Structures are given as C-alpha cells and as structure tokens.
N, C-alpha and C positions, 0 to 999 in steps of 0.2 A: 893782511888781504891784498891780494894783486888787484889791480883794476887794469884790463887789457888798453894798451896804446896810451897808459896815462905817464905824464911827466911831471915831476915837481921841480922847480929850479926859482932862482932868484928872478923877480919880476923887473923888467927894464921898460925902456921908454917906447918899443915897440908894442907892447901890453897894453898901453895907455887907453886905446877906444876901447878895447875888451873889458879892461876894468871900469870904465866908466859906464858902461852897459850892464855888466854885473851888478854894480853897485845901485844904477838906478833901477834895477828891478827888485831891488831891496828897499826903495824910496830914498835913495840918498844918492842926491843929484849933485854930481860934481864935471866940471869942464875937463874934457879928456886933456887938454893941453896943462891942465894944473897938475895933472899925475906924474908929467914927466920933471918936473921941477921939484914936486913931494918927493918922488922916488929918488932923486939926486939928494935933496936934504938928510934924508933917511938913512941912505947909504954914509954920508958925512958924519953923520951922530952914531949913536950906539943903537943900532936897530937894522932889521930887515923885512922885505916885503917877499912872500913867498906865492908862486902861483901854481894851480893845477891846470894843465893842459891837456887836451884829449882832441887831438885831431882837428885844431882850430883854437879859438880865443880861449881866453881864460873861463873855467868853469868853477874855480874856487880861489880864494885869496885869503892869505894869513898876513897879519900886521904885528910884529913883536920889538920891544925895545928892551934895553935891559939897563940897569942903573945899581949903583952900588949904595948901602944902606951901612947904618950905624951897627945895626946887629948881628950882621953875617961878614965872615971873611971874602965870600964870593959876592958877585953881582947875582941880583935877581932879574929873571926874564920875565916878562909881563906880554902875555899877547892881548893886543886892543881891538884886533878886528880877525873875526873869522867867520868867513861866508862861503857857502856853496850854493850854487845856481839852484833853483827849485827844481829843476828837472832832472838835476844830478845828486839829489840828496839820497840817503839810506843805501849810498853805493860804495860806502868806504872812505869818501874822498877826504873827509874832514878829518878822519882819524889817521890817515896819511900825512894831510897837513901838520898835525899837532907832532906827529912822529918825527917828521922832517923839521920842524921848530926845534923840538927836544935836542935833535942832533946839533942843530946851529947852536943852541942856547949852551950847550957843553963846549963847544968849539969856540966860544966866547968867553969861555971860564966862568960860565954861570953855575951856581948851587942850587937854584930853585926855579921852578917854573910855575908860574900862575896865568888864570884867565880873567879878563875883566868882563863880566857880563851884566846885561841890563836886568833891573831887579823884576821880578815876576813873568819873566820870559821862560816858562818851564821846561820847554823843549829844548832849548839851550843849556839850561841847569842841568837836566838829566843827560845830557850829552856829555857833559863837562864830567858829570859823577861817573857814568859808563865808561869813560878815558883816565880814571884815574885820579880827578881832583878831587879835593876836599873843599867843602864850603866854609870859609873862616869867618865871615863877617858882612856887613853892610859895608859900603862906600859912602862918603858925604861929599858929593862934588859942589864946587861953589861956581854957578855959572856968571 
C-alpha cells in the first residue's frame, strides 16, 4: 500500500520534538531532550528506531532490537514500540513500518521478527495477526 508523500527512515535527533509529541498523544510523557541520547544509545546497541514522516513531524514510530538466542542460529528481532498517531491510523502506515522493520531485521542478519504487545489490547493484537504474526504466549515481566 502506497501512502502519498510518506517517508519511512531511521529516526534522528531532529525528530526528538515530534517523537515526544507523538508519544505524549499516547499517554507516554518523555522529554524531547531524552530522545537524542536514547536514539544514539539505540544505534550503538543492536537496534533501530524508524519514523514515518508525511509533510511534517513524525506520524508513526517503530523501535526494534535484536538479540541472539541459544535456540537459533540467527538473532531474533523484537519490535518493542509501534505507534501511529490517532489521526493517521487505518491508512497502512503501521503496515509499512512493519515492512521496513522486517527489511532492517533481515539486513541485520535476523531470522525471526516478533512484536511485544500489551496484554488485553485487542486492536493491537488484531493488527499483529492481520500482519502475519502469530500469538505464541504470555510474557511475565518483572517490574
């Protein structure tokens, strides 16, 4: 699906204010100055942040990390953040971010791509299923 004027690229420090606004819309308050440091740290580690831009600040963001497991020869890529602004949902932007993430994961040598979701958020779970992901079980985070 093509979305006119849409660009998906690696997030930069220049996206910090727009990312802070996008996450605040979703109830996640993060100071824009923190994004600059966090994006740099993500690039230094095994991960990336992708943004969807359409004539202005980011309208979508995807954060992905990859890691080696004992069970597989290739690393596993894990999407930990996927957010599209409320006004821009249902336009295929999330699907395009997933597609770009899959390509980045392959380029990083990953053999599998998974999405971490919040339990009980049906819309996100349905989105993941519609994009070819299979639910494999619960996670047990320790806070």
